[in-house]
N, C-alpha and C positions, 0 to 999 in steps of 0.2 A: 650283434644287435643292429637293426636298421636305424636310419636317422629318424624315422617316424616313431619308433619305439622310444627313442630318447626324448622326443617332444612330449609324449604322454607321461613319461617318467618325471620330467621336469615339472609339468603341471601338477602332478600328484604330489611331488615333494614340496611345492609351494603351498598347497593346501595343508599338508601335514605340518609345515613350519608355522602357518597361521594358527592352527589348532594348538600346537605346543606353546606358542607365544600367548595365546588366550588363556590356557591353563595356568601358565606361569603368572600372568597378571592377576587372575582370580586368587591364586595362592598368596601373592604378595599383598593384595588388597586385604584379605582375611588376616594375615599376619600383622599388617600395619594397624588395622582396627583393634585387634586383640591386644597388641603390645602398646598401643597409643596411650591409653589411660586418660583421654581427654573428654571433656563434656560434649563438645560439638565437633565430631570428627570430620565433618564434611570438607572444610578447606584443605586439610591435609590429604584427603582421599580423592579429591577432584581429578588429579592427574591420572589416577588409575581408572576412574569412571570414563574419562575422555578416551583413553587408549583402548579400553574394552569396547566402548561404543563404536569407535572407528573400525576396529578389526571385525566386529560382528556385522557392521553394515557392509564392509567389503565382502565378507563371506556370503551375504544374502543377495548381493547384486548378481544379476545374470551377466555373463561375459558379453561384451559388445560384439565380438567376433567369435561365435561358437566354434569349437573344434570337434572333429570327429572322434568319438571314443575308440574307434577301430584303428585309425592310423595317426591321429593327432594333427591332421591338416585342417586349416581354417575352412569353414563351410558357410554357406549363406544361411541366414536365420530361418528362411522359409523352405529350405531344401528338405526333400524327403529321403534322398540317398546322398552319400558322400560322392563327390565328383572324382575323387582320387582312388578310393578302394571299393566303392559300391556299398558300403555299410548302410543298413537301413537306419535312418535317423529318427523317423517318426512312425 
């Protein structure tokens, strides 16, 4: 495996971890709500809402330094082709 392949794999694993963390938070939120038995659940659930919102916002942000899907090397945001491998970006 070339070093560029490792870069793409690391980026993919990070996205996968964020998705797993988000799924876990949704599950814990539902469990806390279901088992809570309280009239106004909001104060106890606010930490879950905050974490879920933070992770969702991070996932929606576009990366400041886009990377080439072909080789994983950083590219210019307005580049049409990757300067490293020639992959067509747009």
